[in-house]
C-alpha positions, 0 to 999 in steps of 0.5 A, a space after each residue: 402452573 395454573 390450569 388455564 395456562 396448562 390448557 393453552 400449553 396442551 393446545 399449542 403442543 398439539 399444534 406443534 406436535 411436541 410434548 408438554 415440556 412446560 407443564 411443570 416449569 412454573 408453579 402458582 405463588 401462594 394465594 393472598 387477599 380475599 378468599 385465602 382465608 381458612 375453613 368455612 369460607 363461602 364464595 361471594 357469589 351464589 351459583 358461581 364457582 369460586 374466583 380461582 384457578 381450578 385444578 381438579 374435580 371429584 364427584 362422589 357417589 353421594 353427589 357431593 361436589 368438590 374442587 380443588 383450586 389455587 386457593 384450597 378445596 371447595 364444596 360446591 355442592 352447597 351454594 354458595 361454595 364453601 371452603 374446606 380446610 386450609 389454604 393450599 394450592 392443590 395442583 394434584 387432587 383425587 377422590 374416592 367414591 365416597 370421599 372418605 379419603 382424598 389425596 392432594 399435592 401442590 404448595 402451601 398457601 397463606 397461613 399454612 404451615 405445610 412444607 413447599 412442595 406439599 408432597 403427597 398429603 392425605 385427608 380422612 375428614 372430607 378435606 377439613 384437615 391433611 396429613 403429610 404422607 411422603 415426598 414433602 419438599 421434594 414432589 409437587 404432583 401436577 397429575 395424581 390418581 388412585 387405582 386398587 394397587 395404589 397411587 400414581 403420580 407425576 412430578 416431572 417423572 412418573 412415580 407409583 406407590 402401593 401406600 403413598 409412603 414408598 415410591 417407585 419411579 417408572 421407566 417412561 417419558 410421558 408428560 401427562 396433563 391428567 392421569 385417570 384411574 379408579 380405586 376399584 381397577 388397575 386401568 390408568 390413562 395418561 392424557 398427552 399431546 401424542 395421544 392417550 397412553 394406557 396402563 393396566 397395571 396400576 401405572 407400572 408399564 404404558 402403551 399408547 392407544 393407537 386409535 384413540 382421540 387426543 384428549 386433554 381431560 379424562 375421568 373414569 366412572 367405574 373400572 371400565 367406563 371412562 370419559 375424555 375431553 379433547 382441548 376444544 371441548 369434544 367429549 368421547 366415552 369408553 366402555 372398555 377402559 379407554 381402548 376404544 372411544 365413541 364420540 358424544 357431545 361437546 362442552 362449551 367453553 374453556 374446560 378446566 377439570 372433569 369428573 364421571 360417575 354412575 348415577 342412581 339409575 345406572 347412567 353415566 353422568 359427566 361433570 365439567 368445571 368450565 370458565 363459565 361455571 360447573 356443568 353436568 350431563 346426565 345422558 353420557 356426555 351427549 348434552 350439557 346444562 349448567 348445574 342448578 339450571 332447571 
């Protein structure tokens, strides 16, 4: 399901007080037409995000910004944005701090010879090529993250894997919109219309965060520093791995994905892909500006 539709589903579920039961009920069709080409394809408008549904955002410690989208993976550090690798609908996506290893899931796109669904795939060359790891033709992970203990994914049920090859089903009825973790820690956050749920053992067991905000998007900048964004764009930060939260500023426009990193001056930077473009906060989520603006 395109991210924008999932935003609407999440908001509707909040109002109705029900779970995201339709989060995985339909999936995108393979992209065709302009923009469905292979590696090196540039977006047509300088300074703008690719004209495609965005499913994931990752910012490396070196400042590289990657967008996982309906029509593939894009490097938006450069303008115009450059498409990396083959055309695949990357519904789930997660990257490490230096982008040396990337994990994704979803469906093959036009010209792709990958199985449908993709299962878990991995890239060790910045997204230019991908290898099959596991659950090909079985799993479309709409939510995906990496922890110190391994990988956590949601393809209709929660699953954990220590190596991306062997999976264990988690005894949980959670239907997360987003799973957020950090490769250097074992805390994972799951965002649901019932509120935040938290795991401290790499996704094996979960508990609700009783006093936390109801957020839709979440990201870790470190094993303990997390950012959460409500459906209306309100931003919250946590310094204790999601146990307690402090309200900050607000992102204008429809948010599609978020990321967080610790900047060179030990400041918390918050990034968001929105319907209007990419925005960033260098003051811990207090104020946001369009990327590239002076």
